[in-house]
C-alpha positions as CSV (number, residue, x, y, z in Angstrom):
1,M,0.0,0.0,0.0
2,K,1.4,3.4,-1.0
3,I,0.9,6.5,1.0
4,T,1.1,10.1,-0.2
5,K,3.4,12.7,1.2
6,R,0.4,14.4,2.7
7,Q,-0.6,11.2,4.5
8,L,2.9,10.7,5.7
9,K,3.2,14.2,7.0
10,R,-0.2,13.8,8.8
11,I,1.0,10.5,10.4
12,I,4.3,12.0,11.5
13,K,2.4,15.0,13.0
14,E,0.0,12.7,14.9
15,E,2.9,10.6,16.2
16,K,4.8,13.7,17.3
17,T,1.7,14.9,19.2
18,R,1.2,11.5,20.8
19,L,4.9,11.4,21.9
20,A,4.8,14.9,23.3
21,E,1.7,14.0,25.4
22,Y,3.5,10.8,26.6
23,G,6.6,12.8,27.5
24,S,4.6,15.3,29.5
25,Q,3.2,12.5,31.8
26,S,4.7,12.2,35.3
27,T,6.6,9.0,36.1
28,A,3.7,8.1,38.4
29,D,1.2,8.5,35.6
30,R,3.3,6.3,33.3
31,A,3.7,3.6,36.0
32,I,0.0,3.6,36.6
33,G,-0.8,3.4,32.9
34,L,1.8,0.7,32.2
35,Y,2.3,-1.5,35.2
36,F,-0.8,-1.3,37.5
37,D,-3.6,-3.7,37.3
38,V,-6.9,-1.8,36.7
39,R,-9.0,-4.2,38.9
40,M,-6.5,-3.9,41.7
41,M,-6.5,-0.1,41.5
42,E,-10.3,-0.2,41.6
43,S,-10.2,-2.4,44.6
44,L,-7.8,-0.1,46.3
45,T,-10.0,2.9,45.6
46,V,-13.0,1.1,47.1
47,L,-11.0,0.1,50.2
48,V,-9.6,3.5,50.8
49,D,-13.0,5.1,50.4
50,D,-14.4,2.5,52.9
51,I,-11.6,3.2,55.4
52,Y,-12.1,7.0,55.0
53,N,-15.9,6.8,55.5
54,N,-15.7,4.4,58.4
55,A,-13.1,6.6,60.2
56,M,-15.1,9.8,59.5
57,E,-18.2,8.2,61.0
58,A,-16.2,7.1,64.1
59,A,-14.7,10.6,64.4
60,A,-18.2,12.2,64.2
61,E,-19.5,9.8,66.9
62,D,-16.5,10.8,69.0
63,G,-17.6,14.4,68.8
64,L,-15.2,15.8,66.3
65,H,-16.4,18.6,63.9
66,A,-16.3,17.7,60.2
67,A,-13.2,19.8,59.4
68,E,-11.3,18.5,62.3
69,A,-12.3,14.9,61.6
70,Y,-11.3,15.3,58.0
71,E,-7.8,16.5,59.0
72,V,-7.3,13.7,61.6
73,V,-8.6,11.0,59.3
74,L,-6.5,12.1,56.3
75,E,-3.4,12.2,58.6
76,G,-4.1,8.7,59.7
77,I,-4.5,7.4,56.1
78,R,-1.2,9.2,55.2
79,K,0.5,7.5,58.1
80,L,-0.8,4.0,57.1
81,V,0.4,4.5,53.5
82,E,3.8,5.9,54.5
83,E,4.4,3.0,56.9
84,E,3.5,0.5,54.1
85,L,5.8,2.3,51.7
86,M,8.6,2.0,54.2
87,E,8.0,-1.7,54.4
88,M,8.4,-2.0,50.6
89,R,11.8,-0.4,50.4
90,H,14.6,-2.8,49.5
């Protein structure tokens, strides 16, 4: 199949655009797109949401105002994640 110069130029332009978009991605975005299992990411999202909502309810029952509960709960989630990341280091 032959392609015209015009088609070739269009293909090259599209590829350059695609590569530029890929190059502007952060390393984290590339890792998520290339290496992470979608179902596992969805499971993690559901789990983190459940942990957050459960902790927010418990904080409210403990008498914390919403803004204070939010800060305390997020700090707890951050600590859990950071501790797990420390365990993963080689």
